[in-house]
Each structure stands twice: as structure tokens, then as C-alpha cells.
N, C-alpha and C positions, 0 to 999 in steps of 0.2 A: 408455513413458514413463511418468515421475515427475512427478507436481506438488506443489508445497511451498503451502501457505496455513496459514490458520485451520481450527480446526473449527469444525463445521457453525453451532453459537450464536455464534460469532466472525466471521459473515459481516455486511456491512453494505453498505448503501445507495449507491451511489455520491454522491448528496445530503450523506451521512454522513459519509465519506471525505474529501469537498472540506471540509466544514467542520471536519473534525478539521485537516485539512493548513494551512486557512486560520490555524487559531491559530499554527502553528509561522512561518507567512508569509504576514504580514497584508497584505502586496501582491498576493500571488497573484488571480486575476480570472477568472472564468470565466461563460459563460451560459447559460440554460436557452431550448432551443428547441420547438415544439408541432409539427414537423416528426417524421414518422414515426420510430423509431429502430428498432433491433434488439431483439430480446428481452432479450439481456445485458446492454443498456445503461442497465437500471436496479437491477440488482444485480452486484456484484463477489463471485462466487463461484471458489473454484478447490477440488476436490476431490483431497483428499490421504490418501484411504483406502489407494490401493495404497503407497503409501509407508509410511504408518502399519503395513500390515501383511506387506510384505516387507522393510521396512528397519529396523522399530521406530523411526520416525522421529515424532518429537515437538517442536514449534515449543520456540525457545529463551527465548522474549519476546512479552510481551504484545502483542495487535494494534495498541493505541494507543502502543508507542513504535517499530513497525514501520513506523505510519504517519510518523511523525516525521522517519526517518531519510531516506528520498527527500527531502522536504521541504525537509530541511537538505542534502542532498545537491545537490539541484538551484538550491534558492537561491545558495549558497556559489557556485556554477560561475557560475548568468545574473548576479550581483551583481558577482565579485571573481574569478573564474576561478579559484577555490581549490578543487582535487580532496580531499573527505573521505573518498575511500575506504579508507583506508590506517588511518587516524584511527577510522572505522566499524566497521572490521574488526577492529582489536584492543580496542574498547569492548565 
């Protein structure tokens, strides 16, 4: 299985990702709980070493840009039922 994500220095906490998403979708809401969560609940990390090693893969855009795209997609779908997939792939 190949996984595709940022380099280790591009990893972000869940709180950081939500904060960045909120810049593109101001109405986005979430809540923090004090209940016990899985260890991966605080850090979003995808190990892409295998893809880099075997496929010579490297990311095509910065982490900030890839955070904006899903926010724009979900916002477009939920607010207007407009699907941005084709436009985003063309970009």
C-alpha cells in the first residue's frame, strides 16, 4: 500500500489543520472533548516514504494549498450542492 502526504516537517496537529480550514470556511465548527481519544487524534501524519522510495513521488503543492482544497470542496457541496472536483483537478 502506498500513502501520499506531506514530508515529516509538513505534519500538522489536528488543531492546526482545523484552524487553517477555518480560514477558508469561516462557518466551520468543531468542539474539543476531554474524553480519551486514540493516539492519532492529535497529529495528522501519513508516512509517504514508500511512495517516495519506490515511485519517486513528491508532492506537487504546499500543505496550505492542499488544506484549502477540501475545505472549498465541502463548502461548495454543503452550501450549494456544487461539486468542484473537475475544476480542482484542472487547477
